[in-house]
C-alpha positions as CSV (number, residue, x, y, z in Angstrom):
1,Q,-2.5,34.0,-120.6
2,V,1.2,34.1,-121.2
3,Q,3.3,37.2,-122.0
4,L,6.6,36.8,-123.9
5,V,9.2,39.6,-124.0
6,E,12.3,39.2,-126.1
7,S,15.6,41.1,-125.8
8,G,19.1,40.8,-126.9
9,G,18.9,41.8,-130.6
10,G,21.3,44.2,-132.2
11,S,23.7,44.8,-135.0
12,V,26.8,42.8,-135.4
13,Q,29.3,42.0,-138.2
14,A,29.3,38.6,-139.9
15,G,31.0,36.0,-137.7
16,G,29.8,37.7,-134.5
17,S,27.5,36.4,-131.8
18,L,24.3,37.5,-130.1
19,R,22.2,36.0,-127.3
20,L,18.5,36.5,-127.4
21,S,16.4,36.1,-124.3
22,C,12.7,35.5,-124.0
23,V,11.0,36.0,-120.6
24,A,7.7,34.3,-120.2
25,S,5.3,35.5,-117.5
26,P,3.7,35.0,-115.2
27,N,6.3,32.5,-114.0
28,T,3.7,30.2,-112.4
29,V,2.3,29.6,-115.9
30,A,5.6,29.8,-117.7
31,R,7.1,26.9,-115.8
32,G,4.4,24.6,-117.2
33,I,4.9,25.5,-120.8
34,V,6.0,22.4,-122.8
35,C,6.6,23.7,-126.3
36,M,8.4,26.9,-127.2
37,G,10.5,28.2,-130.1
38,W,11.8,31.0,-132.2
39,F,10.9,32.0,-135.7
40,R,12.2,34.9,-137.7
41,Q,11.0,37.1,-140.5
42,A,13.0,39.2,-142.8
43,P,11.5,42.1,-144.8
44,G,9.5,40.9,-147.7
45,K,10.0,37.3,-146.8
46,A,7.9,34.6,-145.2
47,R,8.2,33.6,-141.6
48,E,10.8,30.9,-141.0
49,G,10.9,28.6,-138.1
50,V,14.3,28.7,-136.5
51,V,14.1,26.2,-133.6
52,G,11.4,24.3,-131.7
53,V,11.9,22.8,-128.3
54,K,9.7,20.4,-126.4
55,R,10.4,19.2,-122.9
56,N,12.0,15.8,-123.0
57,W,12.1,15.7,-126.8
58,P,15.0,16.3,-129.2
59,T,15.2,19.9,-130.4
60,N,14.4,20.9,-134.0
61,Y,16.7,23.3,-135.7
62,A,16.4,24.7,-139.1
63,D,19.1,23.4,-141.4
64,S,20.3,27.0,-142.0
65,V,21.2,27.5,-138.3
66,K,22.3,24.0,-137.2
67,G,25.7,24.1,-135.6
68,R,25.5,27.9,-135.2
69,F,22.5,28.5,-133.0
70,T,21.8,26.9,-129.6
71,I,18.5,27.1,-127.7
72,S,18.4,26.7,-123.9
73,R,15.8,27.2,-121.2
74,D,15.9,28.2,-117.6
75,S,12.5,27.0,-116.4
76,A,13.0,28.4,-112.9
77,K,13.4,31.9,-114.4
78,G,10.8,31.3,-117.1
79,T,13.4,32.3,-119.7
80,L,14.2,30.9,-123.1
81,Y,17.6,31.7,-124.7
82,L,18.9,31.6,-128.2
83,Q,22.6,31.7,-128.6
84,M,23.6,32.7,-132.1
85,D,27.2,32.3,-133.2
86,S,28.9,32.6,-136.5
87,L,26.2,35.0,-137.7
88,K,25.7,35.6,-141.4
89,P,24.0,38.5,-143.2
90,E,21.2,36.1,-144.2
91,D,20.4,35.8,-140.5
92,T,19.2,39.4,-140.5
93,A,15.5,39.4,-139.5
94,M,13.1,40.1,-136.7
95,Y,13.2,37.2,-134.3
96,Y,10.1,36.2,-132.4
97,C,9.7,33.9,-129.3
98,V,6.6,31.7,-129.3
99,A,4.9,29.4,-126.9
100,H,2.2,26.8,-127.0
101,P,-0.6,27.0,-124.4
102,Y,-1.1,23.3,-123.9
103,S,1.0,20.4,-122.9
104,I,0.0,18.4,-125.9
105,C,1.9,20.1,-128.7
106,E,4.1,19.7,-131.7
107,H,7.5,21.5,-131.9
108,D,8.4,21.0,-135.6
109,L,9.4,24.2,-137.5
110,S,6.0,24.5,-139.2
111,S,3.9,24.1,-136.0
112,I,5.8,26.7,-134.1
113,L,4.6,29.3,-136.6
114,E,1.1,28.8,-135.3
115,Y,1.7,28.9,-131.6
116,R,-0.8,31.2,-129.8
117,Y,1.6,33.2,-127.8
118,R,4.2,35.4,-129.4
119,G,6.4,38.2,-128.3
120,Q,6.9,41.6,-129.9
121,G,10.1,40.5,-131.6
122,T,13.7,41.7,-131.4
123,Q,15.7,42.8,-134.4
124,V,18.9,41.1,-135.5
125,S,21.0,42.8,-138.2
126,V,24.2,41.2,-139.5
127,S,26.5,43.2,-141.8
128,S,29.0,41.7,-144.1
Protein backbone atom coordinates (compact mmCIF):
# COMPACT_ATOMS: atom_id res chain seq x y z
CA GLN A 1 0.00 0.00 0.00
CA VAL A 2 1.27 3.47 -0.92
CA GLN A 3 0.08 6.78 0.45
CA LEU A 4 0.42 9.95 -1.59
CA VAL A 5 0.22 13.42 -0.06
CA GLU A 6 0.24 16.50 -2.26
CA SER A 7 1.07 20.05 -1.29
CA GLY A 8 2.04 23.33 -2.88
CA GLY A 9 -1.22 24.43 -4.39
CA GLY A 10 -2.49 27.96 -4.02
CA SER A 11 -3.80 31.05 -5.73
CA VAL A 12 -1.66 32.98 -8.20
CA GLN A 13 -2.13 35.48 -10.97
CA ALA A 14 -1.75 34.53 -14.58
CA GLY A 15 1.90 34.27 -15.51
CA GLY A 16 2.88 33.13 -12.03
CA SER A 17 4.42 29.90 -10.86
CA LEU A 18 3.70 27.15 -8.38
CA ARG A 19 5.55 24.02 -7.41
CA LEU A 20 3.50 21.03 -6.38
CA SER A 21 4.98 18.24 -4.30
CA CYS A 22 3.80 14.69 -3.81
CA VAL A 23 5.32 12.63 -1.04
CA ALA A 24 4.91 8.88 -1.38
CA SER A 25 5.17 6.65 1.65
CA PRO A 26 6.42 4.40 2.99
CA ASN A 27 9.71 5.31 1.40
CA THR A 28 10.83 1.70 1.11
CA VAL A 29 7.93 1.09 -1.26
CA ALA A 30 7.97 4.51 -2.90
CA ARG A 31 11.51 4.03 -4.16
CA GLY A 32 10.34 1.08 -6.22
CA ILE A 33 7.50 2.86 -7.99
CA VAL A 34 8.11 2.93 -11.74
CA CYS A 35 5.16 4.96 -13.05
CA MET A 36 3.72 8.14 -11.54
CA GLY A 37 1.92 11.19 -12.78
CA TRP A 38 -0.39 14.11 -12.21
CA PHE A 39 -3.90 14.66 -13.41
CA ARG A 40 -6.26 17.55 -12.79
CA GLN A 41 -9.94 18.12 -12.61
CA ALA A 42 -11.75 21.43 -12.86
CA PRO A 43 -15.32 21.84 -11.56
CA GLY A 44 -17.81 20.36 -13.99
CA LYS A 45 -15.10 18.99 -16.25
CA ALA A 46 -13.62 15.58 -16.87
CA ARG A 47 -10.30 14.51 -15.44
CA GLU A 48 -7.36 15.50 -17.58
CA GLY A 49 -4.01 13.78 -17.58
CA VAL A 50 -1.30 16.41 -17.17
CA VAL A 51 1.93 14.41 -17.13
CA GLY A 52 3.02 10.80 -16.89
CA VAL A 53 6.51 9.67 -15.98
CA LYS A 54 8.06 6.22 -16.16
CA ARG A 55 11.56 5.40 -15.05
CA ASN A 56 13.97 5.39 -18.00
CA TRP A 57 11.27 6.39 -20.49
CA PRO A 58 10.47 9.78 -22.05
CA THR A 59 7.95 11.82 -20.10
CA ASN A 60 4.47 12.41 -21.48
CA TYR A 61 3.07 15.92 -21.12
CA ALA A 62 -0.33 17.15 -22.16
CA ASP A 63 -0.07 19.54 -25.10
CA SER A 64 -1.74 22.20 -23.00
CA VAL A 65 1.16 22.27 -20.51
CA LYS A 66 4.17 21.48 -22.68
CA GLY A 67 6.91 24.04 -22.24
CA ARG A 68 5.30 25.39 -19.06
CA PHE A 69 5.18 22.44 -16.65
CA THR A 70 8.13 20.29 -15.63
CA ILE A 71 7.97 17.09 -13.64
CA SER A 72 10.85 15.82 -11.56
CA ARG A 73 11.40 13.11 -9.00
CA ASP A 74 13.62 12.69 -5.99
CA SER A 75 13.57 8.94 -5.50
CA ALA A 76 15.66 9.11 -2.35
CA LYS A 77 12.98 11.27 -0.74
CA GLY A 78 10.08 9.49 -2.40
CA THR A 79 8.88 12.82 -3.72
CA LEU A 80 7.44 13.84 -7.07
CA TYR A 81 7.41 17.50 -8.08
CA LEU A 82 5.47 19.47 -10.64
CA GLN A 83 6.93 22.86 -11.46
CA MET A 84 4.26 24.98 -13.08
CA ASP A 85 5.32 28.19 -14.80
CA SER A 86 3.49 30.73 -16.94
CA LEU A 87 0.25 29.67 -15.35
CA LYS A 88 -3.01 30.45 -17.12
CA PRO A 89 -6.57 30.74 -15.78
CA GLU A 90 -7.41 27.51 -17.60
CA ASP A 91 -4.90 25.69 -15.38
CA THR A 92 -7.27 26.22 -12.46
CA ALA A 93 -8.19 22.80 -11.10
CA MET A 94 -7.63 20.28 -8.35
CA TYR A 95 -4.36 18.52 -9.04
CA TYR A 96 -3.87 14.89 -8.05
CA CYS A 97 -0.71 12.83 -7.79
CA VAL A 98 -1.03 9.21 -8.87
CA ALA A 99 1.14 6.10 -8.77
CA HIS A 100 0.98 2.64 -10.30
CA PRO A 101 1.56 -0.30 -7.95
CA TYR A 102 3.47 -2.50 -10.39
CA SER A 103 6.68 -2.17 -12.36
CA ILE A 104 4.93 -3.19 -15.58
CA CYS A 105 2.94 -0.05 -16.33
CA GLU A 106 2.01 2.45 -18.99
CA HIS A 107 2.46 6.18 -18.44
CA ASP A 108 0.38 7.70 -21.21
CA LEU A 109 -2.09 10.40 -20.20
CA SER A 110 -5.08 8.06 -20.34
CA SER A 111 -3.51 5.26 -18.33
CA ILE A 112 -2.48 7.52 -15.46
CA LEU A 113 -6.15 8.29 -14.83
CA GLU A 114 -6.61 4.64 -13.81
CA TYR A 115 -3.66 4.30 -11.46
CA ARG A 116 -4.61 2.65 -8.19
CA TYR A 117 -2.93 5.08 -5.84
CA ARG A 118 -4.08 8.68 -5.69
CA GLY A 119 -3.53 11.54 -3.29
CA GLN A 120 -6.18 13.79 -1.83
CA GLY A 121 -5.41 16.59 -4.26
CA THR A 122 -4.20 20.15 -4.00
CA GLN A 123 -6.09 23.13 -5.40
CA VAL A 124 -4.54 25.45 -7.95
CA SER A 125 -6.34 28.68 -8.77
CA VAL A 126 -5.08 31.10 -11.41
CA SER A 127 -6.70 34.49 -11.81
CA SER A 128 -6.52 36.67 -14.88
